[in-house]
C-alpha positions as protocol buffer text, in pm:
chain_id: "A"
residue {
  index: 1
  type: UNK
  ca { x: -1003 y: -653 z: -74 }
}
residue {
  index: 2
  type: UNK
  ca { x: -1236 y: -925 z: -200 }
}
residue {
  index: 3
  type: UNK
  ca { x: -1096 y: -937 z: -575 }
}
residue {
  index: 4
  type: UNK
  ca { x: -750 y: -1041 z: -635 }
}
residue {
  index: 5
  type: UNK
  ca { x: -521 y: -1088 z: -918 }
}
residue {
  index: 6
  type: UNK
  ca { x: -585 y: -1388 z: -1140 }
}
residue {
  index: 7
  type: UNK
  ca { x: -953 y: -1427 z: -1025 }
}
residue {
  index: 8
  type: UNK
  ca { x: -1219 y: -1453 z: -1292 }
}
residue {
  index: 9
  type: UNK
  ca { x: -1459 y: -1192 z: -1293 }
}
residue {
  index: 10
  type: UNK
  ca { x: -1778 y: -1073 z: -1468 }
}
residue {
  index: 11
  type: UNK
  ca { x: -1843 y: -732 z: -1565 }
}
residue {
  index: 12
  type: UNK
  ca { x: -2186 y: -624 z: -1443 }
}
residue {
  index: 13
  type: UNK
  ca { x: -2209 y: -262 z: -1576 }
}
residue {
  index: 14
  type: UNK
  ca { x: -2046 y: -57 z: -1863 }
}
residue {
  index: 15
  type: UNK
  ca { x: -1979 y: -126 z: -2235 }
}
residue {
  index: 16
  type: UNK
  ca { x: -1862 y: -469 z: -2163 }
}
residue {
  index: 17
  type: UNK
  ca { x: -2138 y: -572 z: -1949 }
}
residue {
  index: 18
  type: UNK
  ca { x: -2191 y: -966 z: -1918 }
}
residue {
  index: 19
  type: UNK
  ca { x: -1841 y: -1052 z: -2047 }
}
residue {
  index: 20
  type: UNK
  ca { x: -1587 y: -1248 z: -1821 }
}
residue {
  index: 21
  type: UNK
  ca { x: -1214 y: -1227 z: -1794 }
}
residue {
  index: 22
  type: UNK
  ca { x: -919 y: -1271 z: -1576 }
}
residue {
  index: 23
  type: UNK
  ca { x: -783 y: -983 z: -1354 }
}
residue {
  index: 24
  type: UNK
  ca { x: -445 y: -874 z: -1458 }
}
residue {
  index: 25
  type: UNK
  ca { x: -373 y: -609 z: -1218 }
}
residue {
  index: 26
  type: UNK
  ca { x: -541 y: -426 z: -909 }
}
residue {
  index: 27
  type: UNK
  ca { x: -500 y: -70 z: -818 }
}
residue {
  index: 28
  type: UNK
  ca { x: -592 y: -81 z: -440 }
}
residue {
  index: 29
  type: UNK
  ca { x: -539 y: 300 z: -414 }
}
residue {
  index: 30
  type: UNK
  ca { x: -800 y: 384 z: -656 }
}
residue {
  index: 31
  type: UNK
  ca { x: -1027 y: 51 z: -601 }
}
residue {
  index: 32
  type: UNK
  ca { x: -992 y: -45 z: -967 }
}
residue {
  index: 33
  type: UNK
  ca { x: -890 y: -349 z: -1154 }
}
residue {
  index: 34
  type: UNK
  ca { x: -763 y: -430 z: -1507 }
}
residue {
  index: 35
  type: UNK
  ca { x: -934 y: -706 z: -1684 }
}
residue {
  index: 36
  type: UNK
  ca { x: -758 y: -901 z: -1985 }
}
residue {
  index: 37
  type: UNK
  ca { x: -925 y: -837 z: -2312 }
}
residue {
  index: 38
  type: UNK
  ca { x: -1192 y: -623 z: -2178 }
}
residue {
  index: 39
  type: UNK
  ca { x: -1258 y: -245 z: -2180 }
}
residue {
  index: 40
  type: UNK
  ca { x: -979 y: -195 z: -2430 }
}
residue {
  index: 41
  type: UNK
  ca { x: -881 y: 170 z: -2505 }
}
residue {
  index: 42
  type: UNK
  ca { x: -684 y: 274 z: -2814 }
}
residue {
  index: 43
  type: UNK
  ca { x: -402 y: 533 z: -2752 }
}
residue {
  index: 44
  type: UNK
  ca { x: -230 y: 691 z: -3055 }
}
residue {
  index: 45
  type: UNK
  ca { x: 147 y: 743 z: -3065 }
}
residue {
  index: 46
  type: UNK
  ca { x: 321 y: 983 z: -3262 }
}
residue {
  index: 47
  type: UNK
  ca { x: 644 y: 905 z: -3484 }
}
residue {
  index: 48
  type: UNK
  ca { x: 946 y: 971 z: -3270 }
}
residue {
  index: 49
  type: UNK
  ca { x: 1200 y: 966 z: -3560 }
}
residue {
  index: 50
  type: UNK
  ca { x: 1173 y: 1092 z: -3900 }
}
residue {
  index: 51
  type: UNK
  ca { x: 1046 y: 820 z: -4132 }
}
residue {
  index: 52
  type: UNK
  ca { x: 893 y: 602 z: -3845 }
}
residue {
  index: 53
  type: UNK
  ca { x: 534 y: 550 z: -3869 }
}
residue {
  index: 54
  type: UNK
  ca { x: 278 y: 636 z: -3572 }
}
residue {
  index: 55
  type: UNK
  ca { x: 105 y: 332 z: -3398 }
}
residue {
  index: 56
  type: UNK
  ca { x: -215 y: 254 z: -3243 }
}
residue {
  index: 57
  type: UNK
  ca { x: -183 y: 71 z: -2887 }
}
residue {
  index: 58
  type: UNK
  ca { x: -477 y: -116 z: -2746 }
}
residue {
  index: 59
  type: UNK
  ca { x: -469 y: -170 z: -2378 }
}
residue {
  index: 60
  type: UNK
  ca { x: -711 y: -272 z: -2110 }
}
residue {
  index: 61
  type: UNK
  ca { x: -808 y: 41 z: -1902 }
}
residue {
  index: 62
  type: UNK
  ca { x: -880 y: 7 z: -1525 }
}
residue {
  index: 63
  type: UNK
  ca { x: -1251 y: -67 z: -1418 }
}
residue {
  index: 64
  type: UNK
  ca { x: -1390 y: 30 z: -1101 }
}
residue {
  index: 65
  type: UNK
  ca { x: -1412 y: -297 z: -860 }
}
residue {
  index: 66
  type: UNK
  ca { x: -1790 y: -218 z: -783 }
}
residue {
  index: 67
  type: UNK
  ca { x: -1866 y: -298 z: -1142 }
}
residue {
  index: 68
  type: UNK
  ca { x: -1738 y: -642 z: -1115 }
}
residue {
  index: 69
  type: UNK
  ca { x: -1849 y: -978 z: -975 }
}
residue {
  index: 70
  type: UNK
  ca { x: -1642 y: -1258 z: -874 }
}
residue {
  index: 71
  type: UNK
  ca { x: -1685 y: -1602 z: -1051 }
}
residue {
  index: 72
  type: UNK
  ca { x: -1646 y: -1884 z: -793 }
}
residue {
  index: 73
  type: UNK
  ca { x: -1405 y: -2144 z: -948 }
}
residue {
  index: 74
  type: UNK
  ca { x: -1611 y: -2429 z: -770 }
}
residue {
  index: 75
  type: UNK
  ca { x: -1974 y: -2375 z: -860 }
}
residue {
  index: 76
  type: UNK
  ca { x: -1882 y: -2137 z: -1157 }
}
residue {
  index: 77
  type: UNK
  ca { x: -2157 y: -1892 z: -1066 }
}
residue {
  index: 78
  type: UNK
  ca { x: -2142 y: -1505 z: -988 }
}
residue {
  index: 79
  type: UNK
  ca { x: -2094 y: -1482 z: -595 }
}
residue {
  index: 80
  type: UNK
  ca { x: -2032 y: -1249 z: -300 }
}
residue {
  index: 81
  type: UNK
  ca { x: -1736 y: -1308 z: -107 }
}
residue {
  index: 82
  type: UNK
  ca { x: -1733 y: -1390 z: 269 }
}
residue {
  index: 83
  type: UNK
  ca { x: -1427 y: -1463 z: 491 }
}
residue {
  index: 84
  type: UNK
  ca { x: -1362 y: -1771 z: 739 }
}
residue {
  index: 85
  type: UNK
  ca { x: -1083 y: -1821 z: 967 }
}
residue {
  index: 86
  type: UNK
  ca { x: -901 y: -2158 z: 963 }
}
residue {
  index: 87
  type: UNK
  ca { x: -663 y: -2317 z: 1185 }
}
residue {
  index: 88
  type: UNK
  ca { x: -350 y: -2495 z: 1058 }
}
residue {
  index: 89
  type: UNK
  ca { x: -93 y: -2677 z: 1230 }
}
residue {
  index: 90
  type: UNK
  ca { x: 268 y: -2631 z: 1104 }
}
residue {
  index: 91
  type: UNK
  ca { x: 569 y: -2823 z: 1231 }
}
residue {
  index: 92
  type: UNK
  ca { x: 576 y: -2944 z: 1607 }
}
residue {
  index: 93
  type: UNK
  ca { x: 207 y: -2849 z: 1690 }
}
residue {
  index: 94
  type: UNK
  ca { x: 227 y: -2470 z: 1611 }
}
residue {
  index: 95
  type: UNK
  ca { x: -107 y: -2343 z: 1514 }
}
residue {
  index: 96
  type: UNK
  ca { x: -168 y: -2049 z: 1268 }
}
residue {
  index: 97
  type: UNK
  ca { x: -503 y: -1892 z: 1217 }
}
residue {
  index: 98
  type: UNK
  ca { x: -529 y: -1815 z: 840 }
}
residue {
  index: 99
  type: UNK
  ca { x: -805 y: -1601 z: 661 }
}
residue {
  index: 100
  type: UNK
  ca { x: -975 y: -1767 z: 370 }
}
residue {
  index: 101
  type: UNK
  ca { x: -1217 y: -1623 z: 115 }
}
residue {
  index: 102
  type: UNK
  ca { x: -1554 y: -1817 z: 107 }
}
residue {
  index: 103
  type: UNK
  ca { x: -1807 y: -1852 z: -187 }
}
residue {
  index: 104
  type: UNK
  ca { x: -2126 y: -1716 z: -14 }
}
residue {
  index: 105
  type: UNK
  ca { x: -2340 y: -1970 z: -263 }
}
residue {
  index: 106
  type: UNK
  ca { x: -2151 y: -2318 z: -233 }
}
residue {
  index: 107
  type: UNK
  ca { x: -1951 y: -2243 z: 97 }
}
residue {
  index: 108
  type: UNK
  ca { x: -1635 y: -2387 z: -43 }
}
residue {
  index: 109
  type: UNK
  ca { x: -1296 y: -2184 z: -5 }
}
residue {
  index: 110
  type: UNK
  ca { x: -1175 y: -1975 z: -304 }
}
residue {
  index: 111
  type: UNK
  ca { x: -807 y: -1996 z: -387 }
}
């Protein structure tokens, strides 16, 4: 998945289009993400006990990942994500290939 938790994204479609926020949660099975402070819905809760008041709870509803664009932390622009394999040496000459997300505009690693 190209968008991960704690990434900064911009909403490209919907009622909050053009706004930016941080990804709180990813729902991989549904291809949806929840963004902090955006796409807020209100849920009304009835009182459970006698004498208690009802409540209105605001919560960020999940958005489709297709309506989100990643903001590069290096160049600050909306970008597509590419992948690149890098080799790292660990300990006594052991080499490990690591898959890294790359910004398509500036070419730097996103992490």
